FIZASE-245127 format. One record per residue: x, y, z of N, C-alpha, C in turn; residue in one letter. Coordinates in steps of 0.05 Angstrom, whole numbers, padded with zeros to 5 digits, always signed. Example, Ala and Ser with C-alpha at 12.3 -4.5 7.8 and 13.67 -1.06 7.14 Angstrom:
+00264-00114+00156+00246-00090+00156+00264-00066+00156A+00257-00045+00142+00273-00021+00143+00258+00001+00157S
//
This chain:
+01360-03741+01258+01379-03735+01283+01400-03749+01274X+01424-03740+01281+01448-03748+01279+01457-03766+01300X+01468-03790+01292+01475-03812+01315+01496-03795+01331X+01495-03800+01358+01515-03785+01375+01502-03759+01390X+01483-03749+01375+01477-03724+01388+01464-03725+01413X+01461-03705+01430+01452-03704+01458+01426-03714+01460X+01409-03716+01438+01382-03726+01438+01377-03757+01436X+01401-03768+01428+01403-03795+01421+01398-03812+01450X+01378-03828+01454+01371-03841+01478+01397-03860+01487X+01408-03869+01470+01432-03891+01476+01454-03875+01486X+01461-03851+01472+01481-03838+01481+01477-03821+01506X+01451-03816+01512+01444-03805+01538+01448-03830+01560X+01440-03851+01554+01442-03873+01575+01473-03878+01579X+01488-03875+01558+01516-03880+01560+01531-03857+01579X+01520-03835+01575+01532-03813+01592+01523-03812+01621X+01500-03821+01626+01488-03825+01651+01503-03850+01665X+01505-03875+01652+01522-03891+01662+01551-03883+01669X+01563-03872+01650+01593-03860+01654+01591-03843+01679X+01573-03824+01682+01570-03804+01701+01568-03821+01731X+01545-03843+01730+01543-03854+01755+01565-03872+01761X+01582-03883+01742+01606-03899+01751+01628-03877+01764X+01632-03852+01753+01652-03836+01763+01641-03823+01788X+01617-03823+01792+01607-03810+01822+01613-03836+01841X+01606-03859+01833+01612-03882+01853+01640-03887+01861X+01652-03881+01837+01686-03882+01840+01694-03862+01859X+01685-03837+01853+01694-03818+01872+01686-03819+01900X+01662-03833+01904+01655-03834+01933+01670-03856+01945X+01679-03875+01929+01698-03897+01940+01723-03883+01949X+01734-03866+01931+01760-03856+01936+01760-03833+01962X+01737-03821+01964+01733-03803+01985+01731-03821+02012X+01715-03839+02011+01714-03861+02033+01740-03867+02043X+01756-03877+02022+01785-03888+02028+01803-03866+02042X+01800-03841+02027+01815-03819+02039+01807-03815+02070X+01782-03811+02075+01771-03809+02099+01783-03832+02120X+01780-03852+02111+01790-03875+02127+01825-03871+02133X+01837-03864+02114+01866-03858+02118+01873-03833+02135X+01855-03817+02133+01857-03791+02151+01852-03798+02182X+01831-03816+02181+01820-03825+02209+01844-03839+02221X+01852-03857+02203+01874-03875+02220+01896-03857+02226X+01908-03838+02212+01929-03824+02218+01923-03805+02243X+01903-03796+02243+01891-03779+02269+01893-03802+02292X+01882-03823+02292+01881-03845+02310+01910-03850+02320X+01928-03852+02298+01956-03858+02307+01967-03832+02323X+01963-03814+02314+01972-03784+02329+01960-03788+02354X+01940-03794+02362+01927-03793+02387+01942-03818+02405X+01943-03841+02394+01954-03862+02408+01985-03856+02414X+01999-03841+02395+02024-03834+02398+02027-03813+02420X+02008-03796+02423+02009-03772+02439+02001-03789+02473X+01985-03804+02473+01978-03816+02501+01999-03832+02507X+02012-03850+02490+02031-03871+02497+02061-03861+02497X+02069-03841+02484+02093-03830+02478+02109-03843+02457X+02094-03863+02447+02109-03881+02427+02111-03865+02401X+02133-03865+02386+02136-03850+02362+02146-03870+02339X+02146-03894+02344+02154-03914+02324+02128-03918+02309X+02132-03910+02279+02104-03915+02264+02097-03941+02261X+02114-03961+02258+02100-03991+02257+02089-03999+02280X+02096-03990+02300+02083-03997+02330+02057-03984+02329X+02060-03960+02324+02032-03945+02323+02011-03957+02299X+02020-03963+02278+02006-03975+02257+01994-04005+02267X+02008-04018+02280+02000-04047+02288+01978-04042+02311X+01981-04022+02326+01960-04018+02350+01936-04008+02335X+01941-03990+02321+01912-03978+02306+01899-04000+02289X+01915-04015+02275+01904-04040+02260+01891-04062+02276X+01902-04062+02297+01887-04082+02322+01862-04072+02333X+01856-04046+02324+01832-04034+02340+01836-04019+02362X+01863-04012+02370+01869-03997+02394+01865-03963+02389X+01848-03958+02405+01843-03925+02401+01851-03912+02428X+01858-03884+02425+01867-03869+02449+01848-03878+02472X+01821-03875+02464+01803-03879+02490+01802-03907+02497X+01812-03926+02483+01811-03956+02495+01838-03962+02500X+01857-03948+02503+01886-03952+02504+01889-03965+02534X+01875-03960+02553+01878-03973+02576+01871-04004+02573X+01855-04011+02557+01850-04041+02553+01875-04055+02545X+01893-04044+02527+01916-04054+02519+01933-04066+02541X+01934-04053+02565+01948-04069+02586+01937-04096+02596X+01913-04099+02584+01898-04126+02593+01895-04145+02572X+01910-04139+02549+01913-04155+02525+01927-04186+02536X+01943-04181+02552+01957-04208+02563+01939-04229+02577X+01918-04215+02591+01899-04227+02607+01878-04243+02587X+01871-04229+02569+01854-04235+02549+01864-04261+02532X+01893-04260+02528+01908-04283+02513+01908-04307+02534X+01915-04303+02558+01913-04324+02576+01884-04338+02579X+01866-04323+02578+01840-04332+02582+01833-04348+02557X+01840-04341+02534+01835-04355+02509+01853-04380+02503X+01874-04381+02514+01897-04403+02507+01884-04429+02504X+01868-04435+02523+01855-04463+02523+01829-04466+02498X+01828-04444+02483+01808-04444+02464+01779-04433+02470X+01775-04431+02493+01750-04418+02506+01756-04404+02530X+01737-04385+02538+01739-04371+02561+01723-04379+02581X+01729-04390+02603+01713-04399+02621+01699-04377+02638X+01675-04380+02647+01665-04357+02662+01682-04346+02686X+01696-04362+02698+01713-04353+02720+01737-04337+02706X+01745-04344+02684+01766-04330+02671+01754-04303+02662X+01732-04303+02652+01721-04278+02645+01715-04261+02668X+01707-04269+02687+01702-04253+02714+01730-04243+02727X+01752-04260+02724+01778-04251+02731+01789-04228+02716X+01784-04230+02686+01795-04208+02669+01780-04183+02676X+01751-04184+02676+01738-04163+02685+01741-04147+02707X+01747-04164+02729+01753-04154+02758+01780-04143+02757X+01799-04152+02740+01829-04140+02736+01826-04111+02723X+01804-04109+02702+01800-04088+02690+01791-04064+02710X+01773-04071+02725+01764-04052+02747+01782-04044+02764X+01797-04060+02771+01823-04055+02793+01846-04040+02775X+01840-04041+02748+01860-04023+02731+01849-03999+02727X+01826-03991+02737+01815-03965+02733+01797-03960+02707X+01789-03987+02700+01771-03984+02675+01744-03988+02686X+01725-03965+02682+01701-03965+02691+01681-03986+02671X+01661-03997+02683+01646-04016+02671+01629-04002+02647X+01626-03976+02648+01608-03962+02626+01630-03952+02607X+01654-03956+02604+01672-03944+02591+01675-03959+02563X+01689-03948+02545+01694-03959+02518+01711-03981+02519X+01734-03976+02537+01754-03994+02540+01740-04021+02553X+01723-04020+02571+01710-04041+02587+01695-04058+02562X+01677-04041+02547+01663-04053+02525+01685-04068+02505X+01706-04055+02500+01724-04073+02480+01738-04100+02495X+01743-04096+02519+01752-04119+02533+01727-04142+02534X+01703-04132+02540+01681-04155+02540+01680-04165+02509X+01683-04151+02490+01682-04162+02462+01704-04178+02461X+01726-04173+02465+01753-04191+02463+01745-04219+02478X+01730-04217+02499+01728-04242+02515+01705-04259+02503X+01685-04245+02489+01664-04262+02475+01675-04271+02447X+01690-04254+02432+01698-04263+02409+01730-04259+02408X+01745-04283+02406+01774-04281+02404+01781-04260+02386X+01798-04245+02400+01811-04222+02382+01829-04233+02360X+01837-04216+02341+01852-04223+02320+01882-04231+02329X+01892-04250+02319+01919-04261+02330+01941-04238+02331X+01936-04219+02314+01956-04197+02307+01955-04177+02333X+01937-04178+02350+01934-04160+02373+01958-04166+02395X+01966-04194+02397+01988-04198+02416+02013-04190+02403X+02017-04191+02378+02042-04179+02366+02044-04152+02371X+02018-04133+02370+02018-04102+02373+02022-04099+02401X+02014-04117+02418+02017-04111+02448+02047-04116+02455X+02063-04136+02440+02091-04141+02447+02105-04118+02435X+02100-04107+02412+02113-04083+02403+02107-04057+02422X+02082-04057+02428+02077-04034+02446+02095-04036+02476X+02099-04062+02486+02113-04065+02513+02141-04060+02507X+02153-04065+02485+02179-04067+02474+02185-04031+02470X+02170-04019+02462+02172-03987+02459+02169-03976+02484X+02154-03988+02504+02146-03977+02532+02169-03980+02543X+02180-04006+02544+02206-04009+02556+02230-03988+02551X+02231-03981+02528+02249-03965+02514+02250-03936+02525X+02223-03928+02535+02218-03902+02543+02214-03897+02572X+02212-03922+02587+02204-03922+02611+02230-03929+02633X+02228-03919+02654+02250-03928+02675+02246-03958+02676X+02272-03971+02685+02274-04001+02688+02253-04012+02713X+02257-03992+02731+02241-04003+02756+02211-04001+02753X+02199-03982+02736+02177-03979+02726+02166-04003+02711X+02182-04009+02695+02178-04033+02673+02177-04058+02692X+02196-04062+02709+02196-04085+02724+02169-04088+02743X+02154-04067+02752+02134-04067+02769+02108-04071+02749X+02108-04060+02727+02087-04068+02708+02087-04097+02701X+02110-04106+02695+02115-04133+02685+02105-04156+02711X+02109-04149+02734+02103-04162+02754+02073-04160+02760X+02063-04140+02759+02035-04137+02758+02018-04150+02738X+02027-04150+02713+02014-04165+02690+02013-04195+02700X+02042-04201+02705+02044-04232+02710+02026-04243+02731X+02027-04229+02753+02008-04235+02777+01981-04237+02770X+01968-04218+02750+01941-04218+02742+01937-04241+02722X+01958-04250+02706+01956-04269+02684+01956-04297+02701X+01971-04299+02723+01968-04327+02739+01939-04330+02751X+01928-04304+02758+01901-04305+02772+01884-04313+02753X+01883-04304+02727+01865-04309+02707+01863-04336+02698X+01892-04349+02694+01895-04375+02689+01886-04394+02710X+01889-04388+02737+01884-04406+02759+01852-04402+02764X+01838-04382+02754+01807-04379+02758+01787-04401+02753X+01800-04414+02728+01779-04437+02719+01787-04461+02734X+01805-04461+02749+01814-04485+02766+01821-04509+02742X+01831-04533+02755+01840-04553+02740+01824-04574+02742X+01834-04599+02733+01816-04621+02738+01819-04631+02767X+01795-04632+02777+01790-04639+02808+01808-04623+02826X+01808-04598+02817+01826-04579+02831+01854-04584+02833X+01865-04600+02816+01893-04602+02812+01902-04590+02787X+01929-04587+02788+01941-04569+02761+01925-04548+02755X+01918-04525+02767+01900-04506+02762+01908-04489+02741X+01935-04491+02731+01941-04475+02710+01955-04495+02692X+01940-04493+02667+01947-04518+02646+01979-04512+02636X+01985-04529+02618+02010-04526+02606+02012-04501+02584X+01986-04500+02569+01983-04479+02550+01983-04455+02565X+01972-04450+02588+01974-04427+02599+01999-04420+02612X+02011-04437+02622+02041-04435+02631+02057-04424+02607X+02054-04437+02585+02073-04431+02563+02063-04398+02549X+02035-04393+02553+02029-04365+02545+02039-04347+02565X+02040-04350+02591+02052-04332+02610+02082-04329+02609X+02092-04353+02602+02124-04348+02595+02129-04330+02570X+02116-04334+02549+02113-04320+02528+02113-04291+02535X+02091-04282+02547+02085-04259+02555+02108-04243+02572X+02119-04258+02590+02138-04247+02606+02164-04241+02591X+02169-04257+02572+02190-04252+02552+02190-04228+02539X+02166-04221+02534+02162-04196+02515+02171-04170+02532X+02169-04170+02558+02180-04148+02571+02209-04145+02575X+02221-04168+02570+02249-04170+02571+02266-04162+02543X+02249-04158+02522+02261-04153+02500+02274-04123+02494X
//
């Protein structure tokens, strides 16, 4: 039998290996395509829910794990940031954030509530606050100033309650320097 014929066991193995390689590569490319399509669809949904059209803002939100169904949790990202700014989340801070979520209309059995709980257990990616700032900036661009002022005040009031929840040393200085700095940073985001 001639070398290279279809009955050559080495050639058959080479062909099988080549086919397996291309099947795996095709599978990876299909997975990548599915992921890209899913991200585009999620961006479209988030854009529809928020009214935001800026691609970079939508990209940041989706990369941070924000989905249309969990978008209500986005409003609470500042509270999560304040809770984490001392390096850990005290049980009282966790409770204050979750109570704020319920007051914000987030039901304990919802995906938004589950996302919020996860953010309180495992500190979210630092990029999430940048995405939130971009979100607020775009929101301020398309929303009446009075509405933005009310939203800012509401967020700051809740952030102060979360910061004060854990108390201070012997009941003094209930809000730490780090928490004050974080709250000031969050307040400035609304003014951009």
